[in-house]
C-alpha positions as CSV (number, residue, x, y, z in Angstrom):
1,M,164.1,62.9,52.2
2,L,162.5,60.4,54.5
3,A,159.9,61.8,56.9
4,A,157.6,58.9,57.5
5,G,158.6,58.0,61.0
6,E,156.9,58.4,64.4
7,G,157.6,60.3,67.6
8,R,157.1,57.8,70.4
9,R,160.7,57.7,71.7
10,V,160.8,61.5,71.6
11,G,157.7,61.5,73.8
12,H,155.0,62.6,71.2
13,D,152.3,60.9,69.2
14,T,153.0,63.4,66.5
15,N,155.6,62.5,63.8
16,K,158.9,63.8,65.3
17,V,159.8,65.7,62.1
18,L,156.7,67.9,62.6
19,L,157.9,69.0,66.1
20,P,159.0,72.6,66.6
21,L,162.7,73.4,66.6
22,A,164.1,76.9,66.8
23,G,161.3,78.7,65.1
24,R,160.4,76.1,62.4
25,R,159.7,72.4,62.1
26,V,162.4,69.7,62.3
27,F,162.0,68.6,58.7
28,T,162.1,72.1,57.2
29,W,165.6,72.6,58.7
30,A,166.7,69.5,56.8
31,V,165.1,70.6,53.6
32,R,166.6,74.1,54.0
33,W,170.2,73.0,54.2
34,A,169.9,70.6,51.3
35,T,168.4,73.2,49.0
36,T,171.1,75.8,49.6
37,L,173.3,73.8,47.1
38,P,173.2,74.5,43.4
39,H,173.7,70.7,42.9
40,V,170.2,70.0,44.2
41,S,167.5,70.2,41.5
42,H,164.7,68.0,42.9
43,V,163.5,67.4,46.5
44,V,161.1,64.5,47.2
45,L,159.8,64.4,50.7
46,V,158.4,61.0,51.8
47,V,155.8,61.4,54.5
48,R,153.6,59.2,56.7
49,D,150.0,58.7,55.5
50,G,147.9,61.3,57.2
51,D,150.6,63.9,57.4
52,Q,150.4,65.1,53.8
53,E,148.4,68.2,54.3
54,T,150.2,69.2,57.4
55,V,153.5,68.8,55.6
56,R,152.3,70.8,52.6
57,S,151.0,73.7,54.7
58,T,154.2,73.8,56.8
59,L,156.3,73.9,53.6
60,A,154.1,76.7,52.2
61,R,154.6,78.7,55.5
62,E,158.2,78.0,56.3
63,L,159.8,77.4,52.9
64,P,157.5,79.2,50.5
65,D,160.0,79.5,47.7
66,T,161.2,75.9,47.8
67,E,159.6,73.4,45.4
68,V,159.2,70.0,47.2
69,V,157.3,66.9,45.9
70,V,155.5,65.2,48.7
71,V,154.8,61.5,48.4
72,T,153.3,58.9,50.8
73,G,155.8,56.5,52.3
74,G,155.6,52.8,52.8
75,S,155.6,50.4,55.7
76,S,159.4,50.2,55.9
77,R,162.4,52.5,55.3
78,H,163.2,50.5,52.1
79,E,159.7,50.9,50.7
80,S,159.7,54.6,51.4
81,E,163.0,54.9,49.5
82,W,161.5,53.0,46.7
83,K,158.5,55.3,46.5
84,A,160.9,58.3,46.4
85,L,162.8,56.7,43.5
86,C,159.6,56.0,41.7
87,A,158.8,59.8,41.9
88,L,162.3,60.5,40.5
89,R,162.3,57.8,37.8
90,P,161.3,60.2,35.0
91,A,164.1,62.6,35.8
92,I,166.6,59.8,36.2
93,E,165.6,58.1,33.0
94,A,165.7,61.4,31.1
95,G,169.2,62.0,32.4
96,E,168.2,65.1,34.3
97,T,169.3,63.6,37.7
98,D,172.7,61.9,37.9
99,V,173.0,61.5,41.7
100,V,170.3,60.8,44.3
101,V,170.8,61.7,47.9
102,I,168.9,59.8,50.6
103,H,168.5,61.7,53.9
104,D,166.6,61.4,57.2
105,A,164.4,64.4,57.8
106,A,164.9,63.7,61.5
107,R,168.6,64.9,61.1
108,P,167.9,68.7,60.9
109,L,171.6,69.7,61.3
110,A,173.2,68.0,58.3
111,S,175.2,70.8,56.8
112,A,175.2,72.0,53.3
113,A,178.9,71.2,53.3
114,L,178.2,67.6,54.2
115,F,175.6,67.3,51.4
116,R,178.2,68.8,49.0
117,D,180.9,66.3,50.0
118,I,178.6,63.4,49.8
119,I,177.4,64.4,46.3
120,L,180.9,64.9,45.0
121,A,182.1,61.6,46.4
122,A,179.2,59.8,44.8
123,E,180.0,61.4,41.5
124,E,183.6,60.2,41.8
125,Y,183.1,56.7,43.3
126,G,179.5,55.7,42.6
127,G,178.2,55.8,46.2
128,S,179.1,57.6,49.5
129,L,178.0,57.8,53.1
130,P,179.2,59.8,56.1
131,V,180.7,58.1,59.1
132,I,182.0,59.3,62.5
133,D,184.3,57.5,64.9
134,Q,182.8,55.7,67.9
135,P,184.8,54.9,71.1
136,A,186.7,51.7,70.6
137,L,184.9,48.6,71.6
138,T,186.7,45.7,73.3
139,A,186.0,42.3,71.8
140,L,186.6,39.0,73.5
141,H,188.0,36.3,71.2
142,D,187.5,32.5,71.8
143,G,190.8,32.3,73.6
144,G,189.8,35.1,76.0
145,D,192.1,37.7,74.4
146,R,190.8,41.3,74.6
147,V,191.2,43.2,71.3
148,D,190.3,46.8,70.7
149,T,188.4,47.2,67.4
150,R,187.6,50.4,65.6
151,T,184.0,51.1,65.0
152,V,182.2,53.9,63.2
153,A,178.6,55.2,63.2
154,V,176.9,55.7,59.8
155,Q,174.9,58.9,59.2
156,T,172.8,60.3,56.4
157,P,172.8,61.9,53.9
158,Q,173.9,59.1,51.7
159,A,174.4,59.5,47.9
160,F,174.5,57.2,44.9
161,R,174.7,57.5,41.1
162,A,171.1,57.6,40.1
163,G,171.0,55.0,37.4
164,P,172.5,52.1,39.4
165,L,170.5,53.1,42.4
166,L,167.2,52.9,40.5
167,D,168.3,49.6,38.9
168,A,169.1,48.2,42.4
169,Y,165.7,49.1,43.8
170,T,163.9,47.9,40.7
171,A,165.6,44.5,41.1
172,A,164.9,44.5,44.8
173,D,161.2,45.2,44.2
174,A,161.0,42.3,41.7
175,E,162.7,40.0,44.1
176,G,160.9,41.1,47.3
177,F,164.2,42.1,49.0
178,V,164.1,44.6,51.8
179,G,167.4,46.2,52.6
180,T,168.5,47.5,56.0
181,D,169.7,50.7,54.5
182,T,170.3,52.2,51.0
183,A,173.9,50.9,50.8
184,S,172.9,47.3,51.5
185,C,170.6,47.3,48.5
186,V,173.1,48.9,46.2
187,E,175.8,46.4,47.3
188,R,173.5,43.5,46.8
189,Y,172.5,44.3,43.2
190,T,175.4,46.3,41.8
191,D,179.2,46.5,41.8
192,V,179.1,50.2,42.7
193,P,181.7,50.9,45.5
194,V,180.4,52.8,48.5
195,H,183.0,55.4,49.7
196,C,183.0,56.7,53.3
197,V,183.5,60.4,54.0
198,T,184.0,62.1,57.3
199,G,180.7,62.9,59.0
200,D,179.8,65.6,61.4
201,A,179.2,65.0,65.1
202,R,176.6,67.8,65.1
203,N,174.5,65.9,62.6
204,I,172.4,64.3,65.3
205,K,169.2,62.3,64.7
206,I,166.2,63.4,66.7
207,T,165.3,60.3,68.6
208,F,164.8,61.3,72.3
209,P,163.6,64.5,74.0
210,E,167.1,65.6,74.9
211,D,168.0,65.5,71.2
212,L,165.6,68.4,70.6
213,F,167.2,70.4,73.4
214,L,170.7,69.8,72.0
215,A,169.7,70.7,68.5
216,E,168.1,73.9,69.8
217,R,171.3,74.8,71.6
218,L,173.4,74.2,68.5
219,L,171.2,76.3,66.3
220,A,171.2,79.1,68.9
221,K,175.0,79.5,68.7
222,A,175.9,82.8,67.1
223,D,178.7,81.2,65.1
224,Y,176.7,78.2,63.9
225,D,177.0,78.1,60.2
226,L,176.0,74.8,58.5
227,S,176.7,76.2,55.1
228,A,180.4,76.4,55.9
229,A,181.0,73.4,58.1
230,P,184.5,71.9,57.4
231,H,184.7,68.3,56.2
232,V,187.7,66.2,55.2
233,R,187.2,63.3,52.9
234,A,188.1,60.1,54.5
235,A,190.3,57.4,52.9
236,W,187.9,54.6,53.8
237,R,185.9,52.2,51.7
238,R,182.9,50.2,52.7
239,H,183.3,46.6,51.6
240,K,180.8,43.9,50.9
241,A,181.4,42.4,54.4
242,G,180.1,45.7,55.8
243,D,183.3,47.1,57.3
244,A,184.4,50.7,56.9
245,R,188.1,51.4,56.7
């Protein structure tokens, strides 16, 4: 779980995942939903240098019964993912971990159901990520024709079979490659297909101040139950060219 970001766009100098949200910190909501699943055996939280003690004390206070390994992140998302995989390497190589899920701790409303669907799809296909439809964009071709094209927004969590994922990041480290996201690294160094599943519009990323207010309102709803959020697996595949269909 990646928590090494900043809070400038949300209007704070503090790491945004440490901001309060409905009685707890943003990142502990994300950890909470993920760890409700029996599928999840290890949680590695990648944090910004200087945040380690704050994160550990927050975990002890808000999730005292949840075991979380805290590691220091890198200068990029890719490097932070690599550090998380290094922490998981013994469990992966021992065969104790067969799927690794990468998630942004700044997405506190990712449901347990979405985690479950992503994990099951990764077990079946090799890799998986959630997508949601975006309003159609109008593209102008050279001849001036206007064509509506379907676009999707990619969310986290994203899941991959552990062995190929570790192999891909090991190769990337040796070559000095830095991927734009997890799937780009997997697709560069392996033949593992990445399957798209239906995401959740409530799975917002905390980026701006209004996102905190929206997340608070969602969590305040009496019928809000992330453990039972419905998801339907989508019949799309992400291809090397980067399209999802």
